[in-house]
C-alpha positions in Angstrom: 114.6 -92.9 122.4 117.6 -91.5 124.6 117.2 -88.5 126.4 118.5 -85.1 124.7 120.9 -82.6 126.5 119.4 -79.7 126.9 120.3 -76.5 128.0 118.8 -73.1 128.4 120.5 -70.3 127.1 119.1 -66.5 128.8 120.2 -63.6 128.8 118.4 -59.9 128.8 118.2 -57.6 125.8 121.4 -57.2 124.3 123.2 -60.0 126.5 124.4 -61.6 123.7 122.7 -65.0 123.8 122.3 -65.3 119.6 125.9 -64.7 119.4 126.9 -67.0 121.9 125.1 -70.2 120.3 126.7 -68.5 116.7 129.7 -69.3 118.7 128.5 -72.7 119.6 127.2 -74.2 116.7 130.4 -73.3 115.0 132.4 -75.2 117.1 130.3 -77.9 117.6 130.8 -81.6 116.8 131.0 -82.0 113.2 128.9 -85.9 113.5 126.2 -84.1 116.1 122.8 -82.8 115.1 121.8 -79.5 117.3 118.2 -78.4 117.5 117.0 -75.1 118.6 114.0 -73.3 119.8 114.0 -69.1 119.8 111.5 -67.0 121.3 111.6 -63.5 120.3 109.6 -61.0 122.0 108.9 -59.5 118.5 107.7 -61.2 115.9 109.2 -61.3 112.5 111.9 -63.8 113.5 115.5 -61.8 112.9 117.3 -64.9 115.0 116.1 -67.9 113.3 116.8 -66.3 110.0 120.7 -65.6 111.3 120.9 -69.1 113.5 119.8 -71.0 110.3 122.9 -69.8 108.7 125.0 -72.7 110.9 122.6 -75.7 109.8 120.8 -76.2 113.3 117.5 -77.3 113.9 114.9 -74.3 114.2 111.9 -73.7 115.8 110.5 -70.3 116.7 107.9 -69.4 119.0 107.5 -65.6 118.8 105.8 -62.8 120.1 106.4 -62.5 123.9 108.2 -64.5 126.6 108.1 -68.1 126.8 106.9 -68.0 130.1 103.9 -66.5 129.1 103.7 -69.0 126.1 104.7 -71.3 127.8 101.8 -73.5 127.0 101.0 -74.7 123.3 103.4 -73.0 121.5 106.7 -73.8 123.2 105.3 -77.7 123.3 104.2 -77.8 119.6 108.1 -76.5 119.0 109.7 -78.9 121.4 107.7 -81.5 120.3 108.7 -80.8 116.6 112.4 -80.5 117.2 112.6 -83.9 119.6 111.2 -85.9 116.2 114.2 -84.9 114.7 116.1 -86.7 116.8 118.7 -83.8 117.4 121.9 -84.6 119.3 121.6 -81.4 121.6 118.8 -79.2 122.1 118.9 -75.2 123.1 116.1 -73.0 124.3 116.7 -69.7 123.7 113.8 -67.4 125.9 113.4 -63.6 124.5 115.8 -61.3 126.7 112.6 -60.4 128.5 111.2 -63.6 129.3 111.5 -65.6 132.9 112.6 -69.2 132.6 111.1 -70.4 135.8 107.9 -71.6 133.4 110.4 -73.1 131.1 112.7 -75.5 133.4 109.1 -76.2 135.1 107.9 -77.4 131.7 110.7 -79.0 130.4 111.5 -81.1 133.8 107.4 -82.3 134.1 106.6 -85.9 133.7 105.7 -85.2 130.2 109.3 -84.7 129.6 111.1 -86.5 131.5 111.7 -90.0 129.3 113.1 -87.1 126.7 114.8 -84.0 127.8 118.0 -84.2 130.1 117.9 -80.4 131.4 121.3 -79.9 132.2 122.9 -76.4 133.4 120.7 -73.4 132.8 123.3 -70.6 131.5 122.8 -67.0 131.6 124.6 -64.4 129.8 125.3 -60.9 131.3 126.9 -58.0 130.6 129.1 -56.8 133.4 128.3 -52.9 133.2 124.8 -53.4 133.8 125.3 -54.0 137.2 126.0 -50.5 138.0 122.1 -49.5 136.0 119.4 -49.5 137.8 117.5 -49.8 134.8 118.4 -53.2 134.4 119.3 -54.3 138.4 115.4 -53.6 139.2 114.1 -55.4 136.9 112.4 -58.6 137.5 113.2 -60.4 135.0 117.2 -59.2 135.1 117.1 -60.6 138.8 115.1 -64.0 138.1 117.2 -64.7 134.7 120.1 -64.4 137.3 118.2 -66.1 140.6 117.5 -69.8 138.0 121.1 -69.8 136.7 123.2 -72.8 137.5 126.1 -70.9 134.8 126.4 -66.9 134.8 128.7 -65.7 132.7 130.1 -61.9 132.0 129.9 -61.5 128.4 131.7 -58.6 126.6 134.6 -58.1 129.2 136.7 -56.9 126.2 134.3 -53.6 126.6 134.4 -53.6 130.8 136.8 -52.2 133.1 137.7 -53.2 136.6 134.8 -51.9 138.8 132.3 -53.5 135.6 133.9 -57.2 136.6 134.2 -56.8 140.0 130.6 -55.5 140.8 129.9 -58.5 138.4 131.3 -61.0 140.7 130.4 -59.3 143.9 126.7 -59.8 142.7 126.9 -63.4 141.8 129.2 -64.8 144.7 126.5 -63.6 146.6 123.9 -66.2 145.5 122.4 -68.5 147.1 122.7 -71.5 146.4 125.9 -70.8 144.8 126.6 -70.9 141.0 127.9 -73.9 139.4 130.2 -71.7 137.7 130.9 -68.1 136.8 132.3 -67.7 133.5 134.1 -64.6 131.9 134.2 -64.1 128.1 134.4 -62.0 124.9 132.1 -62.0 121.9 129.8 -64.9 123.8 132.6 -67.6 123.3 131.1 -70.0 125.9 133.2 -73.1 126.4 131.2 -76.2 125.0 132.1 -78.3 128.2 129.6 -75.7 130.0 126.5 -77.1 128.4 127.0 -80.4 130.5 127.4 -78.9 133.7 124.2 -81.0 135.7 121.7 -78.4 136.4 121.3 -77.6 140.1 118.2 -78.9 142.1 116.2 -76.0 143.7 113.2 -75.9 146.2 110.5 -75.4 145.0 109.5 -71.7 144.9 106.4 -69.7 145.0 104.9 -69.4 141.2 106.1 -66.1 139.5 103.6 -63.7 137.8 104.0 -61.3 135.4 101.7 -58.6 134.0 100.3 -60.7 131.3 97.8 -57.8 130.2 99.1 -58.1 126.5 99.6 -62.2 126.6 97.8 -65.3 127.1 98.4 -68.8 128.1 98.2 -72.0 125.8 97.7 -69.7 122.9 98.2 -71.1 119.4 101.2 -70.3 117.4 100.8 -67.5 114.7 101.2 -68.5 111.4 104.1 -67.8 109.3 104.8 -64.5 107.7 103.7 -64.2 104.3 103.3 -61.8 101.8 100.7 -61.4 99.3 101.2 -61.0 95.6 102.5 -57.6 95.3 102.8 -57.0 98.9 106.1 -55.1 99.8 106.0 -55.2 103.8 104.3 -56.2 106.6 104.6 -54.6 109.9 104.1 -56.4 113.5 103.7 -54.4 116.5 104.0 -56.1 120.3 104.3 -54.7 124.0 104.2 -56.1 127.1 106.2 -56.3 130.6 107.1 -52.4 129.7 108.8 -52.6 126.5 107.5 -52.4 123.3 108.5 -53.3 120.0 108.0 -52.9 116.0 109.2 -55.4 113.2 109.1 -55.0 109.7 109.2 -58.4 107.2 110.2 -56.6 103.8 109.9 -59.0 100.2 112.7 -60.6 99.0 113.1 -58.2 96.1 113.1 -55.3 98.2 116.9 -53.8 98.9 117.7 -51.2 101.3 121.0 -48.8 100.9 124.0 -50.2 103.3 125.1 -46.5 104.6 122.0 -45.0 105.0 120.5 -48.4 106.8 123.9 -48.1 108.8 123.7 -44.6 109.9 119.6 -45.1 110.6 120.7 -47.7 113.0 123.2 -45.5 114.9 121.2 -43.0 115.1 118.3 -44.9 116.7 118.3 -44.4 120.6 116.3 -47.9 121.6 117.1 -50.6 123.9 117.5 -53.1 121.4 117.5 -52.8 117.3 118.3 -56.3 115.2 117.9 -57.1 111.6 118.8 -59.5 108.6 118.9 -57.0 105.6 119.2 -57.6 101.8 121.4 -54.4 100.6 123.0 -53.5 97.4 125.9 -55.1 99.1 124.8 -58.8 99.6 122.7 -60.0 103.2 123.8 -59.3 106.1 122.9 -59.0 109.7 122.7 -55.7 111.9 123.0 -56.2 116.2 122.5 -52.9 117.8 122.8 -52.2 121.5 123.5 -49.0 122.8 123.8 -47.2 119.1 126.6 -49.6 118.6 126.6 -51.3 115.7 128.0 -54.5 114.5 127.8 -55.9 111.6 128.3 -59.4 109.7 127.2 -61.0 106.0 125.4 -63.8 105.3 125.4 -66.5 102.8 121.6 -65.6 102.1 120.3 -64.9 98.3 116.7 -64.1 97.9 115.9 -63.4 101.2 113.0 -61.5 102.9 114.5 -58.7 105.2 113.6 -58.3 108.8 114.0 -55.5 111.4 113.5 -55.5 114.4 113.2 -52.6 117.1 112.5 -52.8 121.1 112.4 -50.4 123.4 110.7 -49.2 127.1 108.6 -46.3 125.2 106.9 -46.4 122.4 108.7 -44.9 119.6 107.4 -42.8 116.3 107.1 -46.0 114.3 104.8 -44.2 111.4 107.9 -42.2 111.4 110.6 -45.3 111.5 108.8 -46.9 108.5 108.9 -44.0 106.0 112.2 -43.5 106.5 112.8 -47.9 106.1 110.9 -47.4 103.2 112.6 -44.2 101.7 116.1 -45.9 101.9 114.9 -49.0 99.9 116.6 -48.7 96.6 115.0 -48.4 93.2 113.5 -50.9 90.8 116.6 -49.4 88.5 118.8 -49.9 91.0 118.3 -53.0 91.9 119.1 -54.2 88.7 
């Protein structure tokens, strides 16, 4: 079996990882088959639902950072994808994840004959370098430290000072980065994927606070609604963040305008969703209360909504609002 070219695409919450991977998939060679292992902090699988639209082979590791679950669930996912004999493998750790253990796993003897690990690419929002909420976060720091390629995303939303602060911080890295890029809308260059990985000296192991996660846990089963059940709610917490996700039955359709207004008003670190509405199925991406929307060609699809914040939000109240903007059975006809 030939070794599969492999990349890790990292970045903190809202950096644009999924958008970047979507852009890469849209421009990949037509004759190539790509596989993606997605790791989400939440449990309802929003990113996987979006990426499946581009025809990639998808496996998911939900419910925590891939560093903390880099044992059995990650290995099961990688093995399943490699068995499909893809032309390229991409790994997208959660924005709250640390890539060190992922790199260690992929370069271990178990995978050295199967995986050709190339550049780890970290996306950042340059505006975050002026915000101590990000710069003081260990995961943010470690994602930058272990990146071979660092890419400033969303530069169309940045001013000259934002870009100067970004460049000044990244240029001080030791060892120096293989490439420092600037893009809009996550449009990574395809050739960046083939930049070689920087060999680094062995480092001391990094430890998160693992109060809320356990190593080598079995993968969670796929979410399934019982007959007549309208939704499932799943919560997660760890590394100073809290998430709540909802998985709604395919026949539950939301009122688009009210859902958009709700997402615009939510003061949370991150909101993402794939939702059935009276106008069709849409992907919602919310960062700093700015909502972006993309229409998806899905039909009869279970809606997924995930909210992540550094504080525990009033989940019960939010759930009541979500249920109140589901269209009645008469409106759904």
